[in-house]
C-alpha positions, 0 to 999 in steps of 0.5 A: 240887175243881170248880175244879181239874178245870176248870183241868186240862181247859183245859190238856189242850185247849191241849196238843192245839191246839199238837200237832195242826198240827205233827202234820198238817204232818209227815204232808203233808211226808213226801216233801220233805227240804231243809236251808237254812243261813243264813250272813249277811244278804242284800245285793242289788247292781246291777253297773255298766253302760256306756251309749251316748251317741250320739243318733239324728238324721234326715237333713236334706233340702230339699223344693221344692214345684212351681208349680201353676196352675189355672182354674175353669170357671163352671157354673150348677146348675139348681135347682127349688123345689117347695114342699109343699102346705100344708093350709089352716087351718080357722078357727072364728069367730063366726057372722055377725050377721043384717042387716036392710034397714031401720031407722026411728026416730021421736021427739018432744020439747019445743019442739014438736020432731018427729023421724023418720029412716029408713035402707034398704040392701042386704044383704051382697053381693060385687058391689053395695051400695045405701043410702038415708037420709031425715031430718026434724027441726024445732022450733017452740019460742019463746025468751023475749024473742026473735022467732020462732026455728023451724027445720027440716031435711029431707034425702034421700041415695042412694048405690050401689057396684058392685064388680068384680075390679079397680075400684069404681064409686060414685055418690051423689045427694041433696037437703037443705032447711034453714029458719031465722029471723034471730031474733038481736035483742030486739024490745023494744029497737027502736021499730018493728014487725018482720015475723016472716015476713020473718025466714025464710031457706031453703036448698035444696041439691042434690048428685051425684057419681060416680067410679071407683077401682082396687083392685088387690092387686098393689102394682106395678100402676098405681093410679088414680081419677077422680071428678066432683061437682056441687053447687048451693045456692039461698036464699030471696033468690035467691042461687045458687051451683054448683060442679063438681069434677073429681078425677083421680089415678094412682100407680105403684111404680118402682125408680129409685134403689138407696137404697130398695127402691122409689119411688112416683110420683104425679100428681094434678090437680084442677079446681074451677069455680064460678058465683055469682049474687046480687042485685047481681053474677054471678061465675065462677071456677076453680082448676086444680092439678097435684100431682106427688109422689114417695114411698118407704119404708124400714124404719119410715120413709116420706117424701113430697115434691111440688109443688102448682102452682095456677092461679087464674082469676078477673077476673085470673089468678094462679099459685102454687107450693106445695112439700109435704114429709111424713115418717112414722115407725112405732115400737113395732111400729106402736103409735106413728105420728108424722107431720110435714110442711110444705104450703100451698095456696089455696081458695075459701070459697063461699056453700055452705060459709059458710052451712053453718057460719053459717046466719044470714049475708047473701045478698050476700057478698064472696067471696074466695080464702083462701091458706095461704102456709106451714103446718107440721103434726105429729101422732101416734097411739098404741095403749096396750094393747088398749083405749086409742087416742090421737091428737094433732095440731098445726098452725101456719100463715101465712094470707092473707085468712082469713074471719071472721063479723061482724054486718052494720053495714048492718042496723038489727037487726044480726041477719045476718052478713057476712064480713071478711077478715084476714091473720095466723098461727094455731096449732091443736091437738087431742087425742083419747083413746078407751077401748073394751072390745068392744061394751060400753063406749066412752069418748071425750074431746077437747080443742082450741085455736085461737089467732089473731094478725092483722096488723091488730091485730083479734081473731079474731071468733067463733073460740073459743080452746078447745073440749073434751068427752067422750062415754061409752057403756055397754051393760048386758047388751045390754038397756039402753044408757046414754049421757052426755057434754058439750060445752064451748066457751070465750068468743069475741069479736064485732064490733059497731058502736058506739052512735052508729055513727060511732065505729067498732066495739067488741068484745063478749064472747060467754060460753063454755058447757057443754052436758051431755047424757044418754040411755038406750035400752031394747031390748025385743027386738033389733029394737024399742027405746025411747029418751029423750034429755036435752040442756042439762040445766042449762038455761043460755042460751048463745050460739053466735053473737052475740045468737043464744041456743040452747034451754034444757033439751031432752027427746026420746023415741021408738022405733026398729025394724029390719025 
């Protein structure tokens, strides 16, 4: 029964939904009465059209351009440049370290070795600078199997400078006194007594110099310098030598050629006058040289060319002409600089120079001029990073009358040296490397060689083929400073008369050596410190000159003070 009622209700709702729209449309359409009769399907058509086939075209006309003439009147515009003021940058740097006028250092070591050294100088100044240096070092030690070998060094040196706006004036004077003994023999090998006091030799040296040089900031100014120097030496056996040297030079930039931006012309002249006297002769000689040159720079290159015209005035006069040429290139933003060139020259090796190298020489020497006929050299310096510096140099030369030390055959003890001269060629080289970190660590090492080839077939007497060494410095918290290093020299040859003295000469080998040294310094305050140094730690007996042994293990301690 319920099912029939639901079905009937649904039919009623469906009927209402169908009738209501029709009834509603009829209500709204009561005012319109239209009747449409459809006869057949609609077929739209487009009637035919006639098209115009003529295309428009422009009229052809000829255009002739008129001939035009014109001219330009040059007119320079006046411009002015007024740069804006730039405010100076304020630099904040570290405060300047306090300087002290005086520094003294004293010590004492084995072999009865007193030591004292003193420095004094002016403080910071824009107008003047002054300094003094005094030193004493002596030793009274004995060497086993050898006679008295005591020695001493005393010196005093003064220097001063005056600064002006465009020039620097400098002066220097000093005195040096050296005492040595000719202990290069074993008394037990001779059957006659030897007076040890007669082995003493003393050198007194005086020096003085003065000069003036320009320091213009404008590179186009005429730069110039002038100096004069005097030196004198005398020994215990009445040998005297004096030397007067005058140096003058000037250079200026010009624009002579268009190849480079500028060229620098230089002129230098030197005069060396020497007087020598010993127990057998008197000798005066002079060297006068003129050196004009021209140099230029372009990009990273630099070239120098010049002539050295030298006149030798002695018992006879001679003139020499030596051309010189040098080139330089800077690479890697100036981190690498390479230099190479050719040169030549003549020089006098006098008694002062020779006795400074070998204090055991004779007082009567055959002095001559040494001439470097031709020389080629090359060098380089480089910087690797912030802490490593490298340098290397090389030189090959053809030399005439090079001086070599040999034991004097006229003396029965063979304990003094004289000079022999030989011609030949030499090949030299040196390499250095340095590492430095601020002020705490410094390490430096070097190696060098010197190889001679003489025309007479002799050896290069007392010229070691190789030398090398190293030094290290370490600052520990600015309180303790440690130093270490060594120096090593290769073997060398000495010319000795044969046993019977009639068979000529024989070559004796002088063994090479290595000297290891250490040092430590303790800074009690910034002004006061104590030091302890060790030399020849292995205690080896080595020889720098034939039959002249050095001291074995050496120890020195002392203090230093600034005030």
